[in-house]
N, C-alpha and C positions, 0 to 999 in steps of 0.2 A: 727884317731878319732877326733882330734882337728880341722883338716882341714874340716871334714864333718860337724861339728857343725858350723863352720864359713860360709860354703856355705848355710846350712839350714837357718841360721839367715839372710843372705843376701837375700835369696828368700822370706822369710816372710816379710822382710822390703819392698821388691819390691811390694808384694801383697798389703800391707797396703797403700803404696804410690799410686798404681793404683786405689784401692778402694776409697781412698780420692779424687783422681782426678775425678773419675766418679761421685761421689756424687756432687762435686763442679760444674761439667758441667751441671748436671740436674738442680741444683738450679739457675745457671746463665741463663739457657734456660727459666725457668719459669719466672724469673724476666724480661727477655727481652720480653717474651710474654705479661707480664703485662704492660710494657712500651708502647706497641702498642695499648693499650686500651685507647680510648679518653673519654669514658663515661662509668661509672659503677654505674647506678642508684640504684641498690640494695646492693651496697657495698660488692659484692661477693668476691672481692680480698682484702678486708681490712686486712684479716689475713695473707696475703702474705708479711711477713717482717721478720727481723732477730730475733724477739723475740721467734719464734717457729720454729721447724724443718720443712723444706719444705714438708716432708711427711705428716705433720698434716695440711697443708694448705687446704682451702675449695676446694673440687673437685679433689684433688690429692690423688692417692693411689700408694703405693710403695710395692715392694716385701718384704716378711716377713724375709727372710734370709739376712744376711749381705753378701756383701754390699747392702744396701737398694737403689734400683733404681726405678725410676718412671715407673709404668706399666699402669696407668690409669689416664686420665684427662677428667673429666666430668663436664662441666659448662653449661648444657642445661638450656634454658629458664631463663637466668639471666639478659637479657636486655643489654648485653654488646655491645658497639659500638666501631668499630676500624677495624684493619686488622689483619689477622692471621700471626703471626711472622714466617718467614722461619726457624728460629732457632729451631722450634719444631722438625725438622728433626734430631737434635742432641739427642733426647730422644730415644736412640737406643734400649731400652728395652720396649718401649711403646707398649702395646697390644690394648688398648681401647682409642680412641680419640672421644669425643662427645661434639660438640660445637653447636648443633642444637638450633633453636628457639632463635636466638639472632639477632644482626644487623651488622654482619661482612660484610665488603665490600672488594673490590679489588680482586685479583686473588688467586686461591688456590696455595700455595707454591709448586714448583716443588720438593722441598726437601722431601715432604711427600712420594714421590714415591720410596724412598730408605729405608723405615722403614721395615726391614725384619720381625720383630716380630709382626707388626701391624695386628690385626685380625678384629677389628671393627672401621669403620670410618664413623661418622655421622656428616655431615655439612649442613644438610637440614634446610629449613626455615630461610635463611639469605638473603643477597643481593649480593652474590658473583658473580663476572663477569669473563670474559675470558673463555679459553678452559679448558676442563678436562685434568689434567696432566697425563702423563704416569704412570700407577700404576702396571705394569706387574711385577716389581721387588718386590712388596709387596707379596711375595710368600705365606704368611700365611693369607692373607686377605680373610675373609669370608663374611662380610657384608659391603656394601658401599651404603650410602644414601646421595645423592646430590640434592634431590628434592626441589622445591620451592626456586630457586635462579634465577639468570639472566645469566646463563652460555650460551655460544655460541659455534659455531663450530659443528663438527660432533661427533658421538659416537665413541670413540677409538676402534680400531680393535683388541687390545690386552688387555685382562684382566687376572688376576691371575687364574690359573686353579682350585683353591680350592674355588672360589667365589660361595657363595650360595644365596646371595641376592644383586641385583643391582637395585637401585631405582633412576631414573633420571627424574621423572615427573616434570612438571611445570617449564620449563626453556625455552630457545630460541634456542634449538638445531636444526640442520638442517641435510640434507643428508638422508641416509637410515639406516636401521638396518643392521649392518655388519654380513655377513655370518659366520665370525670367532667367533661370539658369541657362536656358537655351540660347540666350544672347551672347554667352561666352563661347563663340563658335570655334575658337581654337582649343577648347578644352579637350585634353587627352586622358587625364586621370581624375576620377571623382570617387570619393569614399565618404560616406556618412554612417558607416557601420557602427553597431554597438552604441546606439542612442535610443531615443524614444520617439522616433519619427513615425508618423502615421500616414494613412492614405496610400496611394499607388504612385508609381513613377509617372510623371506627367507626360502627356502625348508629345509635348514640345521637345522632349529630349531626343526625338527622332531627328532633329535638326543638327545634333552634335555629331557631324559626320566624322570628325577626327577622334572621337572617343575610343580609347583602347581598354580602359579599366573602369568598371562600374561595380563598386562594392556597397551594398545597402543592407547587408545581413544584420541579424541581431537587433531588429527594431520591432515596431508594432504595425508594420505595413500590411495591407490587405488588398483583396480584390483578385481579379483574374491575372493570369500571366501577362506581364506588361508587353503588349503587342508592339509598341514603338521600338523596342529593342531590336526587332527583326530588321529594321532599316539601318542599323549600325554595322555595316559590313566590315568595318575595321576593328570591331570589338574583339579583344583577345582574352580578357579576364572578366568574368561575370559571376557575381555572387549575390543571391537574395536569400540566403539560408536563414533559418530561425526567425521567420515572420509568420503571418497568417494568410499567405497567398493560397488560393484554392483554384479549383477548376482543372481542366485538362491542358496538357502542353500542346502548343500549335504543332501541327504535323510537319510544318516546314522549318522547324527550329534549326535543324542541322544544315539544310540547304541555304538558309539565309545568313548564317553566321559561319562562314567557311574558315575564318581565321581564328576561331575560338580555340583557346588552349585550356582554359579553366571554366568549368560549368558547375556551379554549386547552387543547388536549390533545396538542400536538405532541410528537415524540420519545418515543413509547411503542411498543407492539406491538399496537395495535388492528388488527383486520382486518374483513373483510366490507364491506358497502356503506355509504355515507353515508346515514343515515336522512333520508328526504324530509321527515319531520316537523320537522326542524331549521328549515326555512324558515317554520314557524309562529311562531317566536320573532322577531316582526317588529321588535323593538327592537335586534336584534343589530347591533353596530358592528364587532366584531373577531372573526374566526374564524381560528384557527390549528390545522390538523389535519395539519401537515407531518410527514414522517419517521415514518410508520406503515406499515401494510400494506393500506390500503384499496384495494378493487377496485371493479369496476363503473364506472358513469359518474357524472359530476357531476350532481346532480339538476337537471332542467330548470326546476324551480320556484324556483331560487336567486334569481331576479329579484324575488321577493316581499319580499326583505330590502332595503327601500328606504333604510334607514339604514346599510347596509354600507359600511365604509370600508377594511377590511383583510381580504383573503381569501387565506390561505396554504395551499395544498394540495400543495406540492412534496414530492418524494421519497416517492411512493406508487406504486400500480400501477393508477391510474385509466386508463381507456381512452377512446379516441374514434376509432373506425374508420369510422363512417358519418355521413351527414348527421344522422340522428336522435341519434347520440351527441354531436354538436357543438351540439345545441339549447341547451345551457347558455350558450353564448357569446351567442346571441341574447337569452336571458333576462337575462343580466348587464347588458344595455343599460339595464334599468330601475333598476339600482343607481347612481343619479346622483351619489352621494357617494363612490364607490369611488376610492381613491387608490393602493392597493397590491394587486396581483394576481399570484400565482405558481402556476403548474402545472408548474414545472420538474421534470425527472426523473420523468416518468410514462410512459404508453404511448400518447401521442397520435400519431396516424399521419396522413400525407397533408398536403394543403394546409390552411393556416389559413383559416377562412371569412372572407369580407369583413366579416361582422358585427363582427369585432374593432374595426373603425373606428367602431362605434356605442357603444363603451364610454364610460364617464363622461368628460366633458371635463376633470374634475379628476384623472384618472389620472396618477400620477407614476412608478410603478414597474411594469414589465411584464416578467415572467420566464417564458419558455417554452422554455428550453434543455433539453438532454439528453432529447429525445423523438425521434420519427422523422418529424418534419415535413419536407416536401419542397416542390418547386415553386419559384415565385418568392418573393422577399421579400414578406411580407404588405403589400399596398398600402394596406389600411385603416388601418394605423398612421399614415399621413400625416395623418389627422384628429385624432390625439391630440396636440394642440399643447403640452400641459403636461408631457409626459414628461420625467423626469429620468434614468431608467435603463431600458435595454432590453437584455435578454439572450435571444439566440437561439442560443447556443453549442451545439455537439454535436448538430446536426441534419443533414439531407441537402438543404439548400437549394442550388440549382444556378444561380440566375440571376446577373446582374450586380447590383452594389449600386446602388440607385436614387439619382439625384441629389437627389430630394426629401428624403432623410435630412438634408440640410444645412439644411432649413427648420425642423427641430425645435430652435429656438434656445434652449430651456431644458435641452437634453440635457447631462448630465454624465458618464454612463457608457454606453458602447456595447460590448457583448460579443458578437462574432460568430465566435468561435474554433471551428475544427473543423467547417466545412461544406465546400461545394464551390463557393463563390462565385467567379465568374470576372470577367474584364474589369479595368478600371482602378479605382483608388481614386478615388472621386468628388472632384473639386476643390471641390465645394460643402461638403465637410467643414470648410473654412476658415471657414464662416459660423457654426459651432457655438462661439460665443464663450465659453460656460460649460463646454465639454467638459474633463473631468479625466482620464478613462481611455478609451483607444481600443485595443481588443483585436481584431485581425484575423488572428491566427496560424492556421496549418494550414488554409489555403484554397488556391485556385488563381489568386490575383490576379496580374496581370502589369502591365507598364508601369513607369512611374517613380513614385517617392515624390513627391507634389505638394509643391513648395517652399512653397506658400502655407499649408501646415500650420503654418508658423512664425508665423502670425497668431493661433494659439490660445494666448493669453497666460496661460491657467489650466491648460494641459495638464500632467499629471504623468506619465502612462504612455503611451508610444507603442510598441505591441507588434505587429509585423507579420512575425514570423519564419515560416519554412517556407511560403513562397509562391514565385512565379516572378518576383519583381521584378528589374528591371535598372536600369541607369543608376547615377549616383553618389549618395552620401548627401548630401542637400541641407544646406548650411550653415545654412539658416534655422532648422532645428529646434534647433540649438545656441543660438539666441538666445532661446528660450522661457525666461523667468526661473524658471518653476516646475517645469521638467522634472526628473523623478526617475529615470525608467527609460526607456531606449531599447533595444529588443530587435528586431534586424533579421537575426538569424542565419538560415542556410540559405536564402539567396536567391542571385541572380546579380549582386549589386551589384559595381561595379568603380570604378576611379579611386582617388583618395587621400582621406584624411580631412582636412577643412579645418581650418586653424588656429583658426577661430572656435569650435571645440569647447571651448576654454578658457573661454568665456563661460558655460558650463553649470555654474554654481556650486553648484546644488542636486542635480546628477546623482549618483545612488548606484549605478545599474546601467547598464553599457555592454556590450551583448552584440551583437556584429556578427561572430561567428565563421562559418566555412564559407561565405564569399563569394569574390569575386575581387578584393578590394581590394589596392591596391599603393601604391607610394611609401613615403616615410619616415613613421614615427610622429610626429605633431606634438608638439613639446615643450610646447606650450601645454596639453596634457592634464594636465600637472602642476599647473595652476592650478585644476583641478576638486577642490577641497579636501574635498568630501563623498563622493567616490567610494569605494565599498567593493568593487565587483566589476567587473573589466575582463576581458572575454573577446573577444579578437581573433584567436584561433587559426584555423588552416586558411585562411589567406589568402596573399597574396604580398607582404607588407610587406618592405621592404629597409632598408638603413642600420642604424644603431646604435640601441640602446635609450636613449631620452633620460634623462639623469641627473635631470631634473626629476621623474621618476616617484617618486623618493625623497622628494618633498615632500608626497605624498598620504598624510598621516598616518593616515587612517581606512581605508586599503586593506586588505582581508582576502583577496582572491584576485586574482591576476594570471596570465592565461593568454595567452601569446604564442607558443605552440608551433606547429610546422608552418608556418613562414614562411621568409623568406630573410634574416633579420636577421644582421648581422655585427658585428664589433668585440667588445669585452669586455663583461662584465656590470658595470653601474655599481655601485660600492661603496655608493652611496647607498641601494640597495634593502635593504641590511643594516640601515638605520636605521628601517625600517618596523616598529614595535613590535607592531602587531596583525595583521600579515600571517600568514595561516594556510596558504595554498596558493600555490605558485609553480611554474608550468610554462613552461619556456623550451626544451623539448625540440625536437629536429629543426629546428635553424636552422644557421647557420654561425658561431656564436659561438666566440671563442677567448680565450686569456689566462687569468689567474688568477681563480679563483672566490673571492668574498668569504667570510669565515670566521665572521661573526657572525649571531646571531639565526636567521632562517628557514633559513639555509644549514646550520645545525647539525642540522637535522631532515631526515634522509634520506627519510622517508616523506612529507614535505610539499613537498620540493623535487625537481623532475623536470628534469633537464638532459641526458638521453640524446640521442644523435644530434648532438652538437656535438663533432666530433673534435678541435677545437683547445683545448678547456678543460683546465685542469690545476690542481693545488694544491687549495685549499679544505679544509674540515674532513675528518678521516679517515673520517667516516661516509659520505662520498660516493664513497670508493674511487677517486679519480682519481689519475693519474700526477702525480708531483711536477713542478713547473715547472722548466725548465732554469735553471741559475745563470749569470748574465751574467759574461763574462770581465773581468779587471782591465784598467785603462787601459794598464798596461805591456805587455800582450800584444796590444794592438790592432794594432801594426805587423806582428807575426808572423801574426796572423789575416788581415790584409789580403793579405799575400804568399801565404798558403795559399789564400785564395779565388781569387786571380788564376790560380793554377795549377790548382786543383780544378775551377773552373767550366767551362773549355773541355773538360777530360777528361770531366766529367759529361755535357756536351752531346753529345760524340762517342758515349759509351756509350748515351745515350738514343736517338740516331739508329739505332744498331745494333739496339737492342731493338725499336724501332718497325718497322724493316724486317723483322726476324725475325717479328714478330707478324703483319704483313700477309701474309708468305709463308705462315705457318701457317694463316692464315684462308682463303687461297685454296685450299690443300690440303683444308682442312676442308669448304669449299663443294663442291669437286669430288667428294669421297667421300660427301658428304651423310650422314656418320655423326657421332656425337656422343661427347663425353666427359661422361658424366653426373656430377652431384654425387655425393658419397660417400653412397650410400644404404644401404650395409651388406649388400646382397644383389645377386645377378646379375639384370640386367634386359635384355630384348631391346633392341637398339639400333635406333632409328628416326630418320628425318630429317623435315624440313619437307615434302618431297614425299610421303613416306609418309602423313603426316597429311592433307595436301591431298587425296590420292587417297581416303583413308578417309571424308572428309567431303564429297566431291563439290566440291572447291575451296572448302571452308568456306561452303557454300551456306546461305542463310537458312532453307531448308526443313529443314535439320538442326540449326538453332539451338534449344536447349532451355533456355537460361538465360543470365543476364547479371548480373555483379556489379561491385563497384567496381574490381576489378583485372583483369577479363578476361571472356571469353565462353566458354560451354560448348556444345559440339556433340556430337551423337550420331553415331557412326561405327562402321564395321566394319574393323578393322585386321588381324586375324590370319586365318589360313586357315579356322578353324572357323566363321567368320561370326558370332561372338558380338558383340552390341552393346556398345559401350564409350562412356564419357563422356570427352571430350577437352577439357580446359580450356586455352585459349590466352590467355596473359597480354598485357595491353595495356601494353607497356613504356614508352609515352609518358606513362602515368599515374604520378604520383609515388607511390612506395612499392610499385609492382607487382613490381619485381625483388626487393626485400627480401621481399615476400610469397612469391615463388617459392622463394627460398632457405629461408625459414622453414618452408615446407611440406615441402620436401625433408628438412630437418633433423628436423622433427617425425615424419616417417613412415619414416625410414630404418631404424630398428630396432624398430618397433612392429608388432604383429600381434595383432589381437583381432577376434572375430566381429562386434563392434558398432562397429568403425572402418571407414571407407571404405578399401578396399585400393587402393594405388597399384600399377599394373601396370608402368609404365615412365615415362620422362621424355624430353623432347627439349630440348636446349639447343644451338641451331644458328643459322643465318642463312637468311633467305628469299631468293628469287631476286633481290631488289633490293639485297641486301647488308645488310639490316637485321637486328639481333639478333632472335632468335625463341626463345621459351621456352614449353613446354607440358607438362602432366602428363596422364597417361592413367589413368583409374580404371575400376573396375567400374561398369557402368551400373545405375542404380537405377530400375526401370520404374514404381514407384509415386510418383515425384517426392519432394517434401520435405514436412515436417510442416506448414509454413505453408500451402501450397496445400491439403493435405488438410483442415486445420482450418477454412479459410475458403472452401472451394469448396462449392457446393450440389449439384454433380453428380459422379458417378463417371465412370470412363473409358467406360462404356457409355451415358452420358447419363442414367442413372437418378438419382433423388433420393438423395443420399448422407447416411448417418448413421454417426457414429463411436461405438460403444458405449463405456461407461466402461471396461470390461475392456480393450478395444483401446487406448484412450488410455494407460491405466496400464501396459500391457505395453510400449508404446513407451518410456515414461519409465523403466521398469526397465532396458530395453536401454541407454538413455542413461546411467543411473546406473552400470551395469556398465562402460561405456566410460570414463567419467570416473574411476571408482575405479581402473581399470587404469592410466590415464595418471598419476594422482596418486600411487598407492601401490605399483605393481608395477614400478617402475623405479629403477635406481640414481640417476638424475637425473629428478625429476618433470617432467612436461610440463603446462603450464597453457594451455588452449586460447585463452582471452581473448576469444573472439567466438562463444560458444555462443548460438544463436538457432534458432527453428523452421526457417528456410530452410537451415540447415546440418545439419539432421537429415534424412537421406535414408532412403527406405523401399524394400526390395526386394519381390519378388513375394509373399513370405510375410508381408509387413508387419513384418518385422524391421527395427529402426531401426539406422542406421549414422551415426556422427558424422563429419562431413567438414569441409573448408575450414580447414586449419591455417595459413592465411596470416598470422595474427596471433599464433601460438603463441609462448610464452616458456618458457625452460628454467631450472629451478632445480636446480643441481647439488649433490649430496651431497658432503661433504668427502672421502668415500672415493672418489669418482669421479675426482677429479683433485686432486693436491696443489697444483697451481698456481692453482686456481680457488676462490675463497671460496664458502662455502655460500650466501651471500646474493646472489651475482652472478647477473645475468640477462642473456640476450641479447634484445634488443628490436627491434621494428620500428615503423613510423611511426604507425599509426592505432590508436585506442584502443577498438575494438569498435563496437557498435551501440547507439544511443540506446534506452533503455527496458530493455535487457538488461544493460548494463554496471554493474558494482558501483560504488557512489558513491565509495568511497575510491580506486578505480582511475581513475575519470573525473576526479577532482580531482587526479590526479597522484601518488597514493599508490603504495607499493611493491606489485608484483605478487605474488600468492600464490594457492594453490589455492582460497582462499576466494572469489576472483573468479569462478571457474567455479561454485562452489556457489551464489553469488548468482544467476547467470544461470539455473542449473538450477531454482532456486526460482521465479523469475519465469515460466519456461516451465510449470512444474508448476501454478502458479496460472492461467496463461493457458489451458491445455487444459481446466481445469475451468470457468472463467468464460467462455471463448471471447471474450475481448476483448484486443486488442493492448495491450501496455503503453504504446504511443504513441497510444492512443485519445483522441479529443478530450475525453473527460470527465476525463482525468487532467491536471490543471493546478492551479496555486495550492496546491502542497503535496500534492495528492491523487495517489496512485499506485495501481497495481494491488495492491501489498502493503498499503498503507494502507486501501484499500477492503475488502480481505479482513479485515484486523485489526478494522476498525470493526464488521463484521457477524459476526465469529466469536465464539462458535460458533452462537448462537441464530438468526441471520438469514442463514446461508449460502445457504438456498434462494432468497433474493431476488437473489443475484448470480450463481449458477452458470448454466451454459448451459441454457436451457429444454429443449433436446433431452434432456439428462441427466435432468432432472426427469420428463419424459415417460417415459423408459426406466424410471426407478425406480418410477413410478406403475404402469406396466403389468407390471413384473416384481416381484412381492412377494417379496422375498428372505427366505426363512424362516430363513436363517442369520444374519441381522443386518440392521439398518436400513441401506439404501443411503445415507441421510443421514449415518449414523455413519461409513461408509466415506469419504464425501466430506470429512467433518470431519477425519478422520485424515490424508487426503492434503493438505488445505489447511493443517493444522497443520504438516506437514513443510515445505510451501512457505514458511510464515511463519518457521520455524526457519532455513531457508536464506537468507532475505532480511533477516535482522537487520542493522541499520545498522552495527554493529561487527563487523568480520571475525572477531574472537576469539570472538564469541558464536555463530557459525555452526558447525553440525556438519560433520565431514569427510565426503567422499564415501563413504568406507568405512562410516562409521556410517550415513550416509544410505541407502546401498545395503541395509544390513540392515533399517533402519526401513521402507523402501519395501516390501520383501518382507513384513515383519511386518504392515504395515497393510493391504496390498491382497491378502493371501493368500486371502481368502474368494472372490476371483474366479477362483481356479485359475490364477494367472499364473506363467509360467516365470521362473526366476531362474538366471542364468548366472554361474558363478564360475570364474576362471582357476585352472589347476592349478599350485600353488606348487612342485611337485617336478619339473616338466617341464624338459627340457634344450634342446629345439629352439626355434626362433623366438626367438633372443636370450635363451635360458634363461628364457623367460617363459611360453609357452603351448604345450601340446601337445594339450590337450583342454578341453572345457567340462563342468562338472558342472551338471546340471539339478536344482534343488530346488524343486519346485512346492508351494505351500502347500496346494492341494487343497480338497476339499469337506468341510465339517463332517459328521461322522458316519462318514467313511471314514478318519479320521486316528487314529493310535495315540498313546498317551502317550509322552513323551520329555523329555529335558532341554532346557535353553535355550541350550546352546552350539552354535552353527552352525559346522560345519567341513567343508570339502570338499577331497578330494584325488584321488579317482578318478572316472571317468565312471560315474555312476549315474543311472537314471531312476526318479524317485519317482512316476511317473504311469502309470496305466492308464485305459482307457476305461470310463466308467460306463454301464450299460445304459440307464438312463432319464433321463440328463441329456445332452442333445444335445451330444456332443463335449466335455463338461466333463471335467476331470481330477479324480482322487481319489488320496489318498495318506495316509501315516501322519502322526500328530501330531508325531512327532519332527521331520519335515520342516517341518510348519507352525509348530511352536514353536521351530524352530532347533536341533533335536536333532542328535546325532552322526550323521554320514553316512559317515565314512571307513570303508572296508573293509566296507560293509554294504549289502545290497540288501533288508534286512528290511522297509523301509517299503513297498515294492511288494508284498511278501508279505502284509503286514497288509491293505492295500487290496484285494488279490485275495480274501483270506478274507472280508472284509465283503461283497464283491459276490457271492461264492459263497453265503453265507447269504441275501442279499437275493433272489437268483434263485429259491431254493426256498421262501422264506417269502412273497415278494412284498410285503415291507414295507420302506419306505425307512428307512435308519438315522436319518433326521431326522424320522421320524413322530412325531406328537403324543404317542403313548403312551410314547415314550422320553424320560423326564425323571426328575429326582430319582435319579440314579445308575443308572437302568434304561436299558440299551441293547440293541441287537440281539444282541450276543454274550451278554450276561447272560440274555436271554430264552431263547436256545437252551440255555445251560448248565443253567438251571433245569428245562427240560423234557427234557433228554437223559438216556438214550435212550428212556425208557418212554413219554413223553407227546409225542413230536415230532409225531404226527399232529394234535394239537390246535393246533399253530402253523403247520402247513404251508399252502401255497397251496391253497385248496379246489378251484380249477380243475385243479390238478395231480393231486390225489387222484382227481377224477372222470375225468380223461382216462386215468388208469392203471388203470381198471377195478377199483376197490376195492383200492387198493394195500395196505390193511390186511390183506387176506387173501392177498396175494401175498408170500410170505416173501422171495423173491429181491429184489423191488422194495423192500421195507422195509429189507432189509439194505443195499442200495445207498444208500438215503436216509440211513441211519445213518452209513455210511462217508463220504458226501459232507459231511454236517454235521460229522463228526468232523474231516475235513481242514480245513473252514472254521474250526473252533475252534482247531485247531493253528496255522493261519496267523494268527489274530487274537489270539494270546497277547500279554498286555501286555508281556512281556519280549522284546525283539528277539532275544536270544540263544537263546530257546527256540522260535522259529519255525522251521519247515522251510525249506530253500532251494527255489527254484522248480523246480529239476530234479527233486527228490524229489516235489514237489507234482504236477508233470506226470506223473511215472511212476505215482503212486498213482491219480490221476484216470483215467489211461488204463486201469489195471487194473480200476477200478470200472466204467468204461464197458464193457469187454469182458465182465465178469461179468454186467452187466445184459442185454447183448445175448444172451448165452448163455441166460440165464434166460427171456428172452422167447421 
C-alpha cells in the first residue's frame, strides 16, 4: 500500500511538471512571435507581458481544462508588420490561426505543416512570399486561406483530405490545377483566381461532389468549356472570367447546374449562341457573359430567371433586328429583382421597344451604348425611377433630349456621347440632385448651357464638347463644389470667362478650346489649386498671361496657343515643378523667355508664332534679347530718336505710296508674281479663275476645308478639268497655309503627290487680296468619301476590295517615303488624313493639302539653318490623326506622319473613323486594334472585308493573316513613343512585303535621276505577284531602272504574276529576269493546264520540277489531254511533238532558278516565233 502511494505521487508530480512545461513553451512561443513584429501601430500586443497570464493576451484563446494550452490565435486586421515566427509550430494544440489583413512578409514557415490539431489557417491579405509549404500533415485542416499575397510556385499536389475550403486567389502562382485536388473529396470552396494558372480544369474535378464554389478567373487558362463542371450538381458559384477559354457552351449547362446562382464566363473567346437551357437554372442571380463572341439573340426565355439581379452581355455580337429578336426585353420584365443590365456594344438595331419601361423597378444600371439604336430617346425609361446610371452612347438617336430625364432623381451617371441628339439641353437636368457625371459630347445640341446646372452640388464631370452650343460659359458651374472636369471644347461659345472660376477648388480638367471666347484670362484661375490640365487654345483671349498661373502647383499641361495674348511670359510659370506640356504658340507674346524647368525642354515647350520673344534656354533657338543702353547714353539716344523718327516716317510714306502704285498696276495687268515655286508656271489672274469656274458658282463647288474652298473648272485651252483652291484669307492661318503649300510643292514631283499646275496671288475686283492654287483634278474624290460612301458614281452599291485599299495605302507610303527621305530637306506633311488622299480615274492615290507642312532642313542644305529648325504654321492637324506628341506641343518630326499613316491604315481595315463615338475614355482606334490583336481582329475589321475573304478562299494564304500583317504595321506606326515608330522607308518595304500576295504595285523613285530637282525621272514597279509564278531570289530590294515585274495571268482575272526576287525583295537593278521567269511559268501552265499553285505542287514539287522530270520523253503524260485530242493524236505527229518539246524547253529556260541563266524576252519572242512558223508549216 505504501509503495502504491509513492508511485501515484510520483506520477502526479510528473503530470504537473509536464503541464508546467507545456504552458511555458506556449508562452515562450507567443513572446518569440511578438519579437518578430517590427511595427504594431494599434498596440495590439501591448498586453503581451508578464503582468497577465498569456491566455488573457489579446487574440489568444486557451483550452478551458487544465493544463491550459493555446488553441486559437486571432490577430486579424491589426496592422502588424513583420514576419511570421517559425516557433508557432510549437503551439501543438493550436486549432485556429488567423493573421489575415496585416502586413506580414517573408515566407510561410514550414513548421506550420506539422500542426496536427490545426483546423483553420487564414493568412490572406498580407505580403507573404515564397512557395506554399507542404500542409498534408495538418490532417485536421478544414479551411485554408492564402489569398491576396505574393506567393509563387505551383499549387501543391497534396492537401489534407478533410479540407473543405481552399482559397489561393490573387497571388503569383503558376502551373496548372493539379488533378490530385480531386482527392480532397470534402472540398466545398476552391479559388485560385487572379494568378498565372494555365491549362484547363482537370477532368478529375468531377469527383468533387460537394463543391459549391469554383473561382478560377483572371488566369491564363485555355481550352474548351470545362465539361467536368456539369457533374457538380451542388455548384452554386462558378467563375472562369478573364481567361482564354473558347468554343461553344454545352447545351445542357443550365439543366446540369440547377443550383447555380453565379455564372461568370466573361472576357474569354466563347462563341455560338447562348444556350436557352441556361434559363433552367432558376436560382441564377448573377450572369456575366460579356466580352466574348456570342452571336444570335438573347433567349426569349430569360424571364424565367426570377432571381436574376445582374445580367451582363456587353461586347458580344448579339443581334436584335426584328420584333421577334427583341422579345427578350419583354421577357426580362419578369426578372423583378434585376438591378444591373448591360447589352452595350452588340448589334442591336432600330428603336428600343417600349417594353424597356417594364423592366424591374429595382433596376439601377442600364447600359445600351455602342449599338445601332435609333429613333427617339426610349420613352419607357421614364418608368425606371431607381436608375443610377444610363448609357446610350455611340448610337444613332436623333431626337431632342426629353425633359422627363430630369425626373430620374436618383440618376448619378448619364452617358449620351456620340449620337445625333438635337435641340436644347433640358433645364430639368438641374433637378438631378445626385448627378455625378454628365457626358453629352459629340451630338448636335444647340442653345445655351443652362445656368441652373450650377444647382447640381454633387456634379464632378460636365462634358459637352463637340456640339453647337453658343452663348457664354455660365459662371454658376464654377460654383459647384465637387466639379472636377469641365469639357466644353469645339462649340461656338463666346464672351469672357468669369472670375468666379477661381471658386472651383476641386477642378482638375478645364477644356474649353476651339470656341470664340474672348476677353482677358481671369487671374482667379490661379486659385484652382487642383488643376492639372488647362486647354484654352484656339479662342480669342487677349491681354497678358496672369502671373497667378504660377501658383497652380499641380499643373501638368497648359495650352493657350492660337489666341491674341500679349505681354511677356510670366517667370512664375518656370516654378511649376510638374508641368509637362506648355503651348503658348501663335499669340503676340514678347520679351525674354524664362530659363528654368519646363522652358529647358524644347520638346515640351511650344512658343512658335510669337515674333517678339527672345532669350530663353539655348534649346529653344531664340534670338538673344537686346541689351539695354547705359544711363550715360540716354541723352544721345534721345537726340538720335528725335532725328530718326521724322526721317523714318517720311521713308514709310514713300514706301506706302510706292506699294499702292504698284498694286494698281498689278490690278490693271491682272497678272501675278508667284511665290518661288522652283519651276515655270503659267501666269493667271483672278478674272481667269472666275471665268474658269463660272464666277465661282456653287454648281462647281467640289469641296470645302478650314482654309478655303475648292472648285472644279476648265482653265486652259485643252478643256482639261482642274481643281482650283481659293483661300479664305479672312480665316486665321489661311495665308500661312498658302505659303506653306507653295513652299512644300515648289521642288517636289512624285506620281503620288497632287501636282500643282500654277498659282494666283492677286487682288479681286474689290481690291481685296486673293490667293489660289490650281491642281490636277482628281475625279474619284478623296479616300474619306470613298471609304464611307455606300454608292459609287453610277449610283450602284459600292464595295472596296482589300487589294484596292492596300494599293491606295502603298501609294501613300510611297509619297511619304519620298517626302521624308528623298530630299535634302525632309518635308513633314503634318495633316495626313483620308480627306487629303485624292484618287484619280485609275484609283491611284495622290497626297495633297500641304497647308500645314513643316520643313526639317539637313545641315548640308544650308549652313545658316540648324538641322532641327522648322518652319511652322498655325494649326496642328486634325483630331484623331495627329500624333500625340505633336498635339501636346512636341517637336515635329517625320514620325508625326508615320503616326497619321498608321491611323489611316487601321481605319481602312476597320472602317471606323478615329473620331468615332466609341473612342473615348482612353479608347482609341489603335487601342481597340491592340486589344483584339491578333486573335480577335475579325471582330473589329470592316464586315465587307470579312465577306470578301469568306467568298474568296485565297489558296495562297489566309486573308486573316494578311489583315493581321497590315494591322501589325498600323500598330507599329501608332506607337506612343515617336522613337519606336518605323520610318516611312522601312514601312514602305514592310507594306509591300506584307501585302504582296494581292499582286499590288510598288512604286520606287529613281535614285539616279537628274530631272525634277534631281529626284525623279521614272518609277520602278516591283509587284509582289502571285505565289507559284515567282522565282527564288535574295532579300535585298533595290530599284534603279524602269522595270515591269508583271505580266497578265491567263486564268487569274487581271491578276499580276512575277518572280520571287520581286516578291522577296530581290535584286531588280539592270534586270528584267523576273518577267522572264513569270512568262516561263505561264508558258508551262498553258500547255499543261495546271496551276502552279495546284494541290499536287508541294514538298519541293512545282510545275517546273514536274516538266523537268518528264522532259523530253514523257511530256505527253503531263500535257493537257484536251490539247492532245485537238491536235489529232499529236503523239503520232512528229512536227507537233517537236514543237511541244521546243515550247516546254523555252519555258524551262525562262524558269531557270538563276536570273543570269534565263533568256531575255527578245530571244524568247524570236524562238517562239520560230516554233510557231515551224508548226504552221508542219500542219
